[in-house]
C-alpha positions, 0 to 999 in steps of 0.5 A: 896318523903317527909315523916314525921319523925318517932321515932324508936319505931314507926318503931319497933312497925310497924314491930312487928305488921306485924309479929303479923298479920302474926301469927294471919292470918296463925296460924304460929309464924314467926321464923328466917329465917323470911319468908318474901315472905310468909309474903308478899303474905299470911300475907299481901295479896299482890302479889310478882313479879320479874322484870328486871328493867334494861330493862326500861328507868332509871331503872338500879338502881331500887332494888324494887317497891311497887305499892299501888293501885295494892297491888303489890311488885316488886323485881329486878330479878337480886337479885334472885342469890344464893349469893344475898339471904341476899340482896334479903330478905332485899329488900323484907322486905324493900318493906314491910316497905314501905307498912306498913309505907308509903302507905298512903302517896302515891297518883296519881299525879294530872296531871296524875290521872291514874298513879299507885301510887308507891314507887320506891327504887333506890340504888342511893337514899338509904340515903333519909329519906323514904329509911332509914325508910324502911331499919330500918323497914326491920332490925326489921322485919328480926332480931326481937330484942328479938330473936337477944338478945337470940342468942347473949346471947347463942353465946357471953354471956350477956355483950356488945362485945367491939371490942378494937383491930383493928386486930386479936391478935391471930389466931387458928382453934377453935376460933377467936379474936373478933376484928374489922377486924373479924366482919364477924365472929361475925355476922356469929356466930349470923346468925348460932346461931339464924337461921338468914340464910337469913340475910347478915353478913353486915345487922347482924353486923349493927343490933348488933351495933344498939342494943348496943350488939357490940361496935367498940371501934377502929378507923377501919371502917368495910368494906362490901365487900364479905359479 
């Protein structure tokens, strides 16, 4: 699906609006870990279901789906495992992003007017504009900027964390060297300090870099395995 260009500020505003509407509707200010399932059901009035997409033709790489007319969000049941909590919550937030940003763009096909308007999210299409926008929204929803900045200040201070070494210059039981190889420890420090327990380390380090709080000044690329 082709989508119009969106400034990052509009995506941030959309995520803030969802959080504000949730607070107004429930009388509860969302705090980390952001309750994405409750936001879907009580905040937005949508239904949440879990589907074994792999059981359907061409459904093996579908992570989630948003059915606009049905006011229904479906998540791949395979993401319900304990070790996939971060990915599960991010997928929920991603689908909320489609609802907030793209539902007006979805319409039944003229040749099949009875088809339910839907947005399917496939892992193979993760780099398309519509998926990038939903990912950016999910990051803002799960890790609101003000909350991340407060947690970062408590953990590391006010200055940008410059990763000037690729490998650790030392190792010890009480602290770690903030180098590129140790990015999982940096991300986890923010998760623990800020209460972002339903966010993966990968999502957190990407968010920190996007906010300019962490800068990788080395040529080492960060690998996402086992995070």
